[in-house]
N, C-alpha and C positions, 0 to 999 in steps of 0.2 A: 490086493497087495501092491500092484504096480502104481496105482494112484498115490498110495502112501509114499512110495519111494520117490516118485516124481516130485511130490510136494516137498519132501524132505530135501531132495537135491536142489530145489529152487531156493531154499532158505539160505544156504551159504552164499550164493551169488547176491541175493538181496542184502545180506549183511555186508558183503564187500562193497556193493554199490553205495550203501549208506555211509561208509567211512571214506569214500573216494574224495569228496570235497575237502575234508580235513587233510588227507594225504597230499592233495595238490597244494594246499597251503604250506604243509611241511616242506615239500620239495622246493617251493618258491623261496621259503625262508632259508633253506640250506644253500640254495644257489646264490642268494643275496649275500651270504657270508664272504664270498670271494672279494667283495668290495671293501671289506675291513682289512686295512693294511697290516696292523700288528697281529702276529699269530697268537699272542696271549689273550688279547681282547677278543679275537675271533673265536678262541677256545671257550672263553666265558660265554659269549653269545651262543655258541653251539650248545653248550650245556643248558642255557636258558630255553632254547628251542626244544631240546630233547626231554628235559626233565618233566614237563607236564605229560608227555606221552608215557613216560615211565610211571608217573603217578597214577594216571587214569587206567592204564592197562586196557585201552580201548581195542587193541588188536586181538587180544586173547579170545574173546567170544567168536570172532571170525575164524581164528585158528581152530578153535574147538569144533565149529560147524564144518570146516573142511576136513578135519581129522578122520571122519568116518566115511568119506566119499572115496569110491574106488577108481574113478575116472583118472586117467594119466594126466590130462591137462589140469584137472583140479589138484592133483598131487603136486604139480609144478607151482600152482598158486599157493598151496600150503607151504611149500618150501620158501617162497618169497615172503610170505607172511611171517614165518618162523625166523627167517633171516632178519627181517625188520625188527621183530620183537627182541631178538638177540642183541641188536645194536642199541635198542632202547635200554635194555638191561645193563649192557656193558658200559654205556655212557650215562647211565642214570645216576641217581643219588646214592652215595655210600659214605657212611660216617668215617670210614678209614681210607677212602679212595681219593680221587682227584676232586670230584664234585661233592663236597661235604655239606651240602644244604639238606634241610629237612623237607619232607613232603609239603608242597604248596609254597615254599619259600622261594623268593627271587634269588637267582644265582648272581653272585657279585665277585669282584676281584679278590675280596677278602675271604671268600669261602671256597675258592678253587686252589688246590695245592699241586705243585710240581716239584720235581727234584728227584732225589734218590738215584742219581745218575752221575757217573764220572766223579764220585766223591762229593757231590753237592747234597746239602741237607734239603729236606722237604720244606718248602716255604710257600707262602701264598703268591698268587699272581701279582697282587699289589706290591709285595716285596720285590719280586723279580723285575717289575717295571722300573723300580728305582735303580736297578743294576745295569740299565741299558748303556750308560756312558762309562762304565768301568773299563780299566785297561784290558787289552786283549792279550792272550797268551798265558804262559806259565802253567800249562796243564800237564805237561810231560807225556802227552799222548800224541803220536804222530798224526799230522794233518789238522791239529787243533790250535796251531800257533796263532791264527787270526780270529780266534773266538774268545769271548768272555762268557761268564756264567749265564747271562741273559740270552746270548746266542744259543747256548746249549739247551736251555729249557724251551726256547722257541723252536728248535729242531725237534725236541721231544713232542711239543704240542702239534707241530706240523705232521709228524708221522702218525700220531693218534688221529688227527683230523682226516688224513688221507685214507686211513683204514676204515673210516666210518662214512664220511659225507658221500663220496662217489658211489659206494655200494648201496647206500640208502636211497640216493636219487634214482639209481637204476632200478631198484626194487619197486619204488613208487611208480615209475613209468610202466613197468611190466604189469603191475596190479591195475593201474588205470586203464591200460589197453585191454586187459582181460575183462574188465567190468563193462566194457562197451557192448 
């Protein structure tokens, strides 16, 4: 019986080790996003990085393997894997969400939608990019006198990115360290 358990317990780690090279590439790509100046273009690039992970669901078999392990350290790994998968799901493709691309489709400025904030209609990133030089102010909200619609959706994109990129990078580091 113990040999079966040991063999089963080795399988989750082997599955984790197998995805580490791709997780390292993911982390590198996420870190390279900081070089992109425009928050809306950075958001489109982020969706392009995350969408294939959402499509292939490569993390789920590793999650499933760790789900039946009782070791506390392995449960911590399971938590990191589930967190990463939750980010993929939240930032993945959704026909009514921000990233309205279909499975396998390249993410483009014309298929990412922002808005529905401070009275702004939901429009594509390509539309919002044309609003960059519009006059500032006129919002009627305190503290927004120096902003135009472009600035508002850029802030929306930044908040979304901050909620995903940092935690995803940290999770990939923890998983890489655990696989060593």
